[in-house]
C-alpha positions in Angstrom: 0.0 0.0 0.0 2.8 2.4 0.8 4.9 2.0 -2.4 5.2 5.3 -4.2 4.3 5.4 -7.8 7.7 6.4 -9.0 9.6 3.5 -7.3 9.1 0.4 -5.2 10.8 1.5 -2.0 10.1 -0.2 1.3 10.0 3.0 3.3 7.5 5.7 2.5 9.1 9.0 3.5 6.8 11.9 4.4 8.3 15.3 4.5 6.1 17.1 7.1 5.7 20.7 6.1 2.8 21.0 8.6 2.2 24.7 9.3 5.8 25.7 8.6 4.5 27.8 5.7 3.5 30.5 8.3 0.3 31.1 6.3 2.2 32.0 3.1 1.3 30.2 -0.1 4.7 31.1 -1.6 6.5 29.7 1.4 4.4 26.5 1.1 5.4 26.1 -2.5 9.0 26.5 -1.6 8.6 23.8 1.0 7.2 21.5 -1.7 10.2 22.2 -3.9 12.6 21.3 -1.0 10.7 18.1 -0.3 10.9 17.1 -4.0 14.6 17.8 -4.1 15.2 15.8 -1.0 13.8 12.6 -2.6 10.9 12.2 -0.2 7.8 10.4 -1.4 5.2 12.9 -0.1 4.9 16.3 1.5 2.3 16.8 4.1 0.4 19.8 5.3 -2.4 20.4 7.8 -6.0 21.2 6.9 -8.3 22.9 9.4 -10.7 25.7 10.2 -9.3 27.2 13.4 -12.8 28.0 14.9 -13.8 24.4 14.3 -11.0 22.9 16.4 -9.8 25.3 19.0 -11.8 27.1 21.7 -11.2 30.7 22.7 -9.9 29.4 26.0 -7.5 26.7 24.7 -3.9 27.3 26.1 -0.8 27.0 24.1 1.7 24.1 24.7 5.0 25.1 26.3 6.9 24.7 23.1 4.4 26.9 21.3 4.8 29.6 23.9 8.5 29.5 23.6 8.4 29.8 19.8 5.6 32.4 19.4 4.1 35.4 21.1 3.2 34.2 24.5 0.4 36.7 24.8 -1.3 35.4 21.6 -3.9 32.7 22.2 -3.7 29.3 20.5 -6.8 30.2 18.5 -5.1 33.4 17.2 -1.9 31.5 16.4 -3.7 28.7 14.5 -6.0 31.1 12.6 -3.0 32.7 11.0 -1.8 29.3 9.7 -5.0 28.3 7.8 -4.8 27.4 4.1 -8.0 28.0 2.1 -9.3 25.7 -0.7 -7.6 27.8 -3.4 -4.3 27.4 -1.7 -4.8 23.6 -1.4 -5.5 23.4 -5.1 -2.4 25.4 -5.9 -0.2 23.2 -3.6 -1.7 20.0 -5.0 -0.9 21.1 -8.6 2.6 22.0 -7.5 3.1 18.5 -6.1 1.8 16.9 -9.2 4.3 18.8 -11.3 7.1 17.5 -9.1 5.9 13.9 -9.0 5.4 14.3 -5.3 2.4 13.0 -3.4 0.3 15.8 -1.7 -0.9 14.8 1.8 -2.6 16.6 4.6 -3.9 15.9 8.0 -7.6 17.1 8.5 -8.6 18.3 11.9 -12.4 18.7 11.3 -15.2 17.3 9.2 -15.1 20.2 6.7 -11.4 19.6 6.1 -12.0 15.9 5.5 -14.6 16.9 2.8 -12.1 19.3 1.2 -9.3 16.7 1.0 -11.7 14.1 -0.5 -12.9 16.7 -3.0 -9.3 17.4 -4.0 -8.7 13.7 -4.6 -6.0 12.8 -2.1 -5.0 9.2 -2.0 -4.8 8.8 1.8 -5.5 10.7 5.0 -3.4 11.2 8.1 -4.6 11.1 11.7 -2.5 13.4 13.8 -1.6 12.2 17.3 -3.9 14.8 19.0 -7.0 13.4 17.2 -6.6 9.8 18.1 -9.4 10.0 20.7 -11.6 12.2 18.4 -14.0 9.4 17.5 -16.4 11.4 15.4 -13.5 12.7 13.2 -11.9 9.2 13.0 -15.3 7.8 11.9 -15.7 10.5 9.3 -12.2 9.7 7.9 -12.8 6.0 7.7 -16.2 6.4 6.0 -14.4 8.0 3.0 -12.9 4.6 2.3 -9.4 6.1 1.9 -6.3 4.5 3.4 -5.3 6.1 6.7 -1.9 6.7 8.4 -2.5 7.2 12.2 0.0 8.7 14.6 -0.1 7.4 18.1 1.7 10.0 20.2 0.5 10.4 23.8 -1.6 7.3 23.4 -1.7 4.1 25.4 -2.0 0.7 23.8 -5.7 0.6 24.8 -6.3 4.0 23.2 -4.8 2.8 19.9 -7.0 -0.3 20.0 -10.1 1.9 20.6 -9.1 4.2 17.7 -8.7 1.2 15.4 -12.1 0.1 16.4 -13.6 3.4 15.3 -11.8 3.1 12.0 -13.0 -0.5 11.5 -16.6 0.6 12.3 -16.3 3.1 9.5 -14.6 0.9 7.0 -17.1 -1.9 7.6 -19.9 0.6 7.0 -21.8 -0.3 10.2 -25.1 1.5 10.2 -25.9 1.1 13.8 -25.5 3.9 16.3 -21.8 4.4 17.0 -20.9 3.1 20.5 -17.9 1.8 22.4 -19.4 -1.6 22.2 -19.8 -1.3 18.5 -16.3 -0.1 18.1 -15.0 -3.1 20.0 -16.9 -5.5 17.9 -15.8 -3.8 14.7 -12.1 -4.0 15.8 -12.5 -7.8 16.2 -14.4 -8.2 13.0 -12.5 -5.7 10.9 -9.0 -7.2 10.9 -8.9 -7.6 7.2 -10.1 -4.0 6.4 -7.6 -2.5 8.9 -4.7 -4.5 7.5 -5.6 -3.3 4.0 -6.1 0.3 4.9 -4.2 1.4 8.0 -0.6 2.1 9.0 0.1 3.1 12.6 3.0 5.4 13.5 4.8 5.3 16.8 5.4 8.8 17.9 6.6 10.9 20.9 4.6 14.1 21.0 7.1 16.5 22.4 8.9 19.2 20.4 11.8 18.3 20.4 11.3 14.8 21.7 13.9 13.7 24.3 15.9 10.8 23.1 15.3 8.9 26.3 11.5 9.1 25.7 11.6 7.8 22.1 11.2 4.1 23.0 11.6 2.8 19.4 11.0 -0.8 20.7 7.4 0.2 21.0 7.2 -0.1 17.2 7.5 -3.9 17.7 4.8 -3.8 20.4 2.4 -2.1 18.1 3.1 -4.5 15.3 2.6 -7.5 17.5 -0.5 -6.1 19.2 -2.4 -5.2 16.1 -0.8 -7.1 13.2 -0.6 -3.9 11.1 2.2 -2.1 9.2 4.0 0.2 11.6 6.1 3.3 11.0 7.5 6.2 12.9 6.8 9.9 13.2 9.8 11.7 14.5 10.2 14.9 16.6 13.8 14.3 17.9 16.6 16.7 17.0 18.7 15.5 14.0 18.2 12.5 11.8 19.7 9.5 13.8 16.4 8.3 15.2 14.4 8.1 11.9 17.3 6.3 10.3 17.3 3.9 13.3 13.5 3.4 12.9 13.9 2.6 9.2 16.5 0.0 10.2 14.1 -1.5 12.7 11.5 -2.0 10.0 9.4 1.2 9.9 7.4 1.2 6.7 6.7 5.0 7.0 8.9 7.7 8.2 7.5 11.2 8.9 9.7 14.2 9.8 9.0 17.9 10.1 11.1 20.2 7.9 11.4 24.0 7.4 13.1 26.5 5.2 14.9 28.0 8.2 14.8 26.9 11.9 15.0 30.6 12.9 11.6 31.5 11.4 8.9 32.5 13.8 6.2 29.8 14.3 5.4 26.9 16.6 7.3 24.0 14.8 10.3 25.5 13.0 12.8 24.9 15.8 11.9 21.2 16.0 12.2 20.8 12.2 15.0 19.8 9.8 16.4 22.4 7.4 16.6 21.4 3.7 20.1 19.9 3.9 19.1 17.8 6.9 16.0 16.5 5.2 18.0 15.5 2.1 20.6 13.8 4.4 17.9 11.9 6.2 16.2 10.7 3.0 19.6 9.6 1.5 20.5 7.7 4.7 17.2 5.9 4.9 17.5 4.8 1.2 21.0 3.5 2.1 19.6 1.6 5.0 16.8 0.1 2.8 19.4 -1.3 0.4 21.7 -2.4 3.2 19.0 -4.4 5.0 19.0 -6.9 2.1 18.0 -10.5 2.8 18.3 -12.7 5.8 20.6 -15.4 4.4 24.2 -15.3 5.7 26.2 -16.2 2.6 29.2 -14.5 0.9 28.0 -11.9 -1.5 29.2 -11.5 -5.1 31.6 -8.7 -4.2 33.0 -10.7 -1.2 33.8 -13.8 -3.3 36.4 -12.0 -5.3 38.1 -11.0 -2.0 38.3 -14.3 -0.3 41.5 -15.5 -1.9 43.2 -12.2 -1.0 41.9 -11.9 2.6 42.0 -15.5 3.7 44.9 -17.8 4.7 46.2 -21.1 3.4 48.5 -23.8 4.9 52.1 -23.1 3.9 55.6 -23.9 4.8 57.0 -21.9 7.8 60.5 -22.9 6.7 62.2 -25.2 4.2 60.7 -28.7 4.3 62.3 -31.8 2.8 60.4 -34.5 1.1 59.7 -37.3 3.6 59.8 -34.9 6.6 56.7 -34.8 8.8 54.6 -31.6 9.1 54.8 -30.1 12.6 54.0 -26.9 14.5 57.6 -25.7 13.7 57.4 -26.1 9.9 53.7 -25.6 9.1 51.9 -22.2 9.3 49.1 -20.3 7.7 49.4 -17.1 5.7 47.8 -15.2 2.8 46.6 -15.8 0.1 43.7 -18.2 0.5 43.9 -20.2 -2.7 45.3 -23.3 -0.9 44.2 -25.6 1.9 42.2 -23.9 4.6 43.8 -23.6 8.0 40.7 -25.2 9.4 42.5 -28.5 8.5 45.8 -27.5 10.2 45.6 -30.3 12.8 44.8 -32.9 10.2 48.1 -32.1 8.5 50.3 -32.3 11.6 52.2 -35.6 11.5 51.6 -36.2 7.8 54.7 -36.9 5.5 55.6 -34.2 3.0 55.5 -35.7 -0.5 57.8 -33.1 -2.0 60.2 -30.4 -1.0 58.8 -27.0 0.1 60.4 -23.6 0.2 59.5 -21.1 2.9 56.1 -19.5 2.2 55.2 -22.2 -0.4 51.6 -23.3 -0.3 51.0 -26.8 0.8 49.5 -29.0 -1.9 
């Protein structure tokens, strides 16, 4: 499901522009260009109507206060970051020109409808919406594949959210309820496996390395039998690369044009060079993972003779003399008898004369 049209890579890399466009369409288009140049598979924005999702009394997170005007409300901050339908259409066209998938995370019903109207191929559930059952149900009833981040969630909350998605995918017509969601989760295994990828995530900006817990990816995979990826908020690129090596099928990472720009997410984002380095490193990890068989590779075979040892004479040996620890040794190259047979040759009679460093035949 996650293979991008232009290749058959194992890891689907999402360059998360989010709201790092600061409300500027031109800046958003520049972010798309950076994502395309980095080699990412998709660029992701956020779609919302501020009044639909944030009350007048909602406080800012500490990281938002530190990066923006502390006196400004969360509603005021988010309102400045909205993208209207025309902007979405422009950004979608820009992505198509660059063979880059356009993605966005909807935060309200109206935004889901807009993204479906635009023809997106998948939807993204941000971590903060994992308990927003009405929104999850709305998203699942579109029938589109869903990538769901699980930051701040317990295993039980992830299960509950999957139950809501299954309820929607299975098109249950009964009144939504926790009981119905639980039954749908048990009955909708096939639909979920076909449609849903879950992302492990630590929702702090930046996320402390000691709270990343990458091993939770395996826990999610074992608990739900679904493809698992990783949404990263740590500084740098080491952790998403490690996640790819541990089997993540999706990697999501915030990026910005400049970490010094004003706004809530810039400081916890990669700059263009960092995004490119991350993508290149993940692609190298993909190739390096290879297969599970332990056999010499084609490139190794040509080096064995040079790097390995053979049994050879440690000094001059006369015909009829017995091989011993004093006259038998092992040295390079490896085109003779393997030193694994050293003890088998001790005590044998030499059938010819040997000069020092001559391979035993």
